Steps between C-alpha positions, in 0.01 A plus 500: 500500500188683384250212484483145623495232230350172620482194270151350520395139520335538161763433237711784368328791675625737770325737737655848483382721785589820681358728768567858607338785692595846620373828642360787291758736352288724275202725570264347242338180635401378153860531378620336820288196416647486148856535633445217748368271227788583266747438781359153574495396134852626441651201678334267249618717212856485632480123442394557140143395585268715291164346598359498852222248565360658816559768760400534863471840668638565848349813652552659837238762591602753764281513809620861542296609197159656541209320335497761224875468438479120489197495271671742260859376498471121522273447194738713291801290605309181417389634162853605407635156588225320305525728197872438459450126550256507210751697292747221572253243368417347837237532773486540877316199634548484873708659773482629853401826668597587856435796729815635664671837572659527154390509139676223310444370148651207316418158371598163360562422133490142376551319172538137397717447196748268322875570526517684167273775638738617773866600493730395781697797634846343526635458147693824434819458298808715447425749223134553593380853566268628772179671388274706729139560394397792728697799629603535862402767751139424596569509874675835466211641296234381744687643798570830325128531426415447867755768593310765306286523815796483742690833486802377697563211263401691187766759582764228468421440133331813362827636361539202265139433400180697444152412622404434136795259460393312811138476387604369158735245656228386740243454223756315289585277795135405551471417131819292499417312821158405361648384168511125452827325413303256286644609164852458636412147618372411154808643327732311735400185309536658156850629575634201699539661842729315740329620818338800664374656820275795574631810674305572816577565866874420503583737215683432175825379650331304778299298251794471258707348780224252579467401133874457442536278806259253342691464173621155399807644326781693670399848388472851640280797409646845435258791466610811309175692437225617736178618331327727753176699487597859416629713790477217751877438500549865598237467774670187632839676509349797684380260769849364568505122528136463600376315191823344365353533152828523309646227721225266381309448822207740472179300529277478195139386510378299200822584315626365171653165416877458503565247224811310386485496120739392224689811389394464137130485591474776762454795263215322321339419836510870598361605162214249522397591853497869408289420196243307703493691830624844386757478781877505483729224620874538552811288477653586836784251546682183406551145620868417551699208632509528877404370841126572497534862610310807378625859504434847364810672361636800694362761261198351324331687219174644633236509225234763569165351395256778420144430618250450218214602733427872523 
């Protein structure tokens, strides 16, 4: 699943640890550092772990950069990563930097805690609902923003979206990807979550399928609602089957948590997270009796999520 959980020799404690890295996907190196940090920490948060004891930074510096490019870009990436780590209440103490043809950024997040501080992901029961804490569509938004400078590709989508729409979606995506899932991890304990995963490279349905396969009970997930950054569903449709956004397979970077919650507690969870983070969450599906399968219904309700960033 999202993090390894290793019982330690010292009585009653476990090591919870995760690692991740990826290539830049936004133009702003400082924001890229924040996104990378949020993405690494998200795997801990998916386990209900709200406190990280230490982080390591993994940084690949491109040998294709000029000295000026390297000395400008790399410190900004590092600062973004460290600043978000501090926002999460942890520090970067160690890591590794290598010189290679590509820029890469990622890290390791580690905590040591007793069993009551993490939530095992496999306890969903029939009657639970599925809650998603960030909207979908970040990959579509990032690509659409790149296409503003590529006339051939821009012509494929310009009839369904304006340049202003794309810019707003891109800025919102950067904000969402750099937003920690820490509040959701904390509220998972308050509202008795039965398991969770974070939505990243395999898309909503890809990660839902992985989560449901690890359930102890014979259950299935059915998804009815797809919250999507405004206009990005239309962009995805205009591109044919390229992104598979409405099919649930569009990659997300540092996406939200998909959480199995008792039905009677889900609305309060969504209200609390909006109160603390000023961000919406959505009940997007249900847990039913089944054979550990996950699906999106044929005609899901697409919820257009209007960017809050001008």
